[in-house]
TIVO-590323 format. One record per residue (C-alpha): x, y, z; residue in three letters; residue number from 1. Coordinates in nm, 2 decimals, decimal comma. Example, Ala and Ser with C-alpha at 12.3 -4.5 7.8 and 13.67 -1.06 7.14 Angstrom:
BEGIN
x / y / z / residuo / num
1,23 / -0,45 / 0,78 / ALA / 1
1,37 / -0,11 / 0,71 / SER / 2
This chain:
BEGIN
x / y / z / residuo / num
3,91 / -20,04 / 20,98 / MET / 1
4,15 / -20,21 / 21,23 / ALA / 2
3,98 / -20,03 / 21,52 / VAL / 3
3,64 / -20,16 / 21,41 / TYR / 4
3,76 / -20,52 / 21,39 / LEU / 5
3,93 / -20,51 / 21,73 / SER / 6
3,61 / -20,36 / 21,87 / GLY / 7
3,41 / -20,65 / 21,72 / ARG / 8
3,66 / -20,90 / 21,85 / ARG / 9
3,64 / -20,75 / 22,20 / ALA / 10
3,26 / -20,76 / 22,19 / GLU / 11
3,27 / -21,13 / 22,09 / LYS / 12
3,51 / -21,21 / 22,37 / GLN / 13
3,29 / -21,02 / 22,62 / ARG / 14
2,98 / -21,22 / 22,50 / LEU / 15
3,17 / -21,54 / 22,53 / ASP / 16
3,27 / -21,45 / 22,88 / TRP / 17
2,91 / -21,37 / 22,97 / ASP / 18
2,79 / -21,70 / 22,84 / ILE / 19
3,05 / -21,90 / 23,03 / LYS / 20
2,98 / -21,70 / 23,35 / SER / 21
2,60 / -21,77 / 23,32 / ALA / 22
2,66 / -22,14 / 23,27 / ARG / 23
2,88 / -22,15 / 23,58 / ARG / 24
2,62 / -21,97 / 23,79 / ARG / 25
2,35 / -22,21 / 23,66 / GLN / 26
2,56 / -22,52 / 23,75 / ALA / 27
2,63 / -22,38 / 24,10 / ALA / 28
2,25 / -22,32 / 24,15 / ALA / 29
2,17 / -22,67 / 24,04 / SER / 30
2,43 / -22,81 / 24,29 / ILE / 31
2,28 / -22,60 / 24,57 / ASP / 32
1,93 / -22,72 / 24,50 / ARG / 33
2,04 / -23,08 / 24,50 / ALA / 34
2,23 / -23,03 / 24,83 / SER / 35
1,93 / -22,87 / 25,00 / ILE / 36
1,70 / -23,15 / 24,87 / HIS / 37
1,93 / -23,41 / 25,02 / ARG / 38
1,94 / -23,23 / 25,35 / LYS / 39
1,56 / -23,20 / 25,36 / LEU / 40
1,52 / -23,57 / 25,27 / SER / 41
1,76 / -23,66 / 25,55 / ARG / 42
1,57 / -23,44 / 25,80 / LEU / 43
1,24 / -23,60 / 25,70 / LYS / 44
1,39 / -23,94 / 25,74 / GLU / 45
1,51 / -23,86 / 26,09 / LEU / 46
1,17 / -23,73 / 26,19 / TYR / 47
0,98 / -24,03 / 26,04 / VAL / 48
1,21 / -24,27 / 26,22 / ASN / 49
1,15 / -24,08 / 26,54 / GLU / 50
1,52 / -23,99 / 26,58 / MET / 51
1,43 / -23,62 / 26,62 / ILE / 52
1,11 / -23,46 / 26,76 / ASP / 53
0,87 / -23,23 / 26,58 / LEU / 54
1,03 / -22,91 / 26,72 / GLU / 55
1,38 / -23,01 / 26,58 / GLU / 56
1,22 / -23,10 / 26,25 / TYR / 57
1,05 / -22,76 / 26,23 / ARG / 58
1,38 / -22,58 / 26,32 / ARG / 59
1,56 / -22,78 / 26,04 / GLY / 60
1,29 / -22,69 / 25,79 / LEU / 61
1,32 / -22,32 / 25,88 / ALA / 62
1,69 / -22,33 / 25,81 / VAL / 63
1,66 / -22,48 / 25,45 / TYR / 64
1,34 / -22,31 / 25,33 / GLU / 65
């Protein structure tokens, strides 16, 4: 009986770890998307304000897409 209970406890701990790990990955992906969005917005702003030319704009887009 004790082996069965410790097995269930280990399974619960493993599931808790998997859930926490998935949440961390999701948060990191969200941060990455926000960062890329900010960089693309800045790139567009530079192009619209004629601080960079079309070729530089396209190179920047290729990096982030």
